[in-house]
N, C-alpha and C positions, 0 to 999 in steps of 0.2 A: 397681749390677747395670743392666744396660743388657737390654732386652728381647731381642735376641739370646740374651744368655747366658740368660735367663731360660727363651727360648725352649728353648735346646739343653739345659742341666739338665730340665725336662720331658720331652722327650724320650726322652731318656737313663735317666731313674727310671723313665718307663714302657717303654721296653723291656726292662730289668731286672725289674721285677718284676710286669711281668704275661705270669709263664708258667702259663700254666694257671687251674684255677678253684681259687677260695677255700671249698675247703666244712669241713666240721668235721673240728676236727684233736686227737687226741688227744696234748696239748702235751707231757706225762709219758714218755710213747711216743719223740717225737721229742728232746725233750732225752735219754733213752736213747741212742735212737742215733746222734748227736751225741759223746756222752763215750764210746760202743764205737769208734767210726772213727777218735778222737785216744787212748784208749788201748788197744788191742786190733788196730788196722791201723799206722800211724804206728810204735808206741811196742814194742810186741810183736814184730811184722810176723807175726803173725796173720791167715795169707788163707784160713783158713779159714772165717770169717767176712763176707769181702767178699759172696758172696751176700744174708746175711741185715743188709746195714748200705746197700748200694749197687745202682741199681737195671741189668740187665740192659747195658741204652744209656747207663749213666752218659757227661757229659762233664764233664773238668774244665778249668780257666781257671787258670792259672799263670806268676809272671813270666814277661818277656821273651817272651809271645807262644806260648810252651808250652801245645798242646791236647793231653787225656788222652782217650781214645776207650774206652769201654767197661770192664769188669772189671779182663782182659786188660789193657787199655794200666794201669793203675791200678795194678796187683801189677809190674809191672816197673818201673814209677817207686817203686814206694814201696823195692822190692827195692835199685835202684839208692841209693835215697840214703841205705837204711839201710846199703851197703857205703860208703860216704861217712862216715857217722857211721852207730857199729855201734851204742851207747848211747842211740841218741839215744831224747826222752821229750817228750813233748806234753802238758802241763799245763790243763786246762779252767781258762778264770777266766771266765767270762759266757758264757750263752746268752740267746739272743732266738727266741721264735716268735711269727710272725703267719702264720695262714691255712697256705699251702702254703710260706712262706718262713722261714727262722731264720737265724741267726746267732750263730755262738762270738770268742769275743776268748780267744785260750791264747796260754802263754811255752813255746819250743822249747827245748830243752837238747838238748845232745851234743858228744862231741870228732873233730873232723877228721881222722877217720884214716883216708881215701882219696880222691881223685880228687873233685872238684867242682867243676861249673861251670870247668871247665877247671884247674882252681888243683890242683893235688899237693898233697898230707897234710900239716898243718902241725902236726897234734897241740893244735892248742887249741881249745881249751874255747869253745863258741858257746851264749849265752844272747840269744835272741830273740821280739819280741812278736809276733803275727800276730793276722790277722783273719780271718774266711770267711764268704761267702754261701750260702746255698744255695737251692736248690729241692726239693722235697716232692713227692714223687709214692707214694703208698699206703705210707706211714712211711719210704721208703729217702732215700736221695741219691740223687738224678737230674742236679746239675749242681751246680757247686761254683764258685765266683770265689776264690781263695785271694792275701793277701795279706799278703805279710812287710816286715819294715820291713828293704830291701832296703839301704841306706845302712850302718845297725849290724849287718848281717849282712857287707859286704862288708870292711866294718873288720874284721870279727874274726877274718875270715879271711886277712887281712892275714897274711905273715910277721913274727912278734915279733923282736925286735932286743934282740942281750944289751947290757945298758948294762955 
């Protein structure tokens, strides 16, 4: 690795992980909050739980440069996603908590029954692995960086050829 590459990685890591102070954190509480955001918000569309899971000024960073601001912005994003995939389900596979930072690795499944990313409904079953990194404030998600397996998702969204 060149010195320039090492410097770039160090700067990016510092920017990503320098999001506030590292105070005492109830790890079990953070794990539960993250589990709830996958099961209640994304899988069930339970929007009543948004205020107990996300800060009011939540910021979400999603693929394609999409930024979601606030609980209202997140609600609209989830509603739109659940129109595209009415039976969307997220299963948490792993949670890591370190101070005010956390990460989840999860499996998302659903049926593509509505337009998504400009692609008309295909009826295809989707099964994609994802990971997200979170900045937590007072036990709530303040910021999220989502990393789905885009290549796998795009392949699964392709119309199926009849053989």
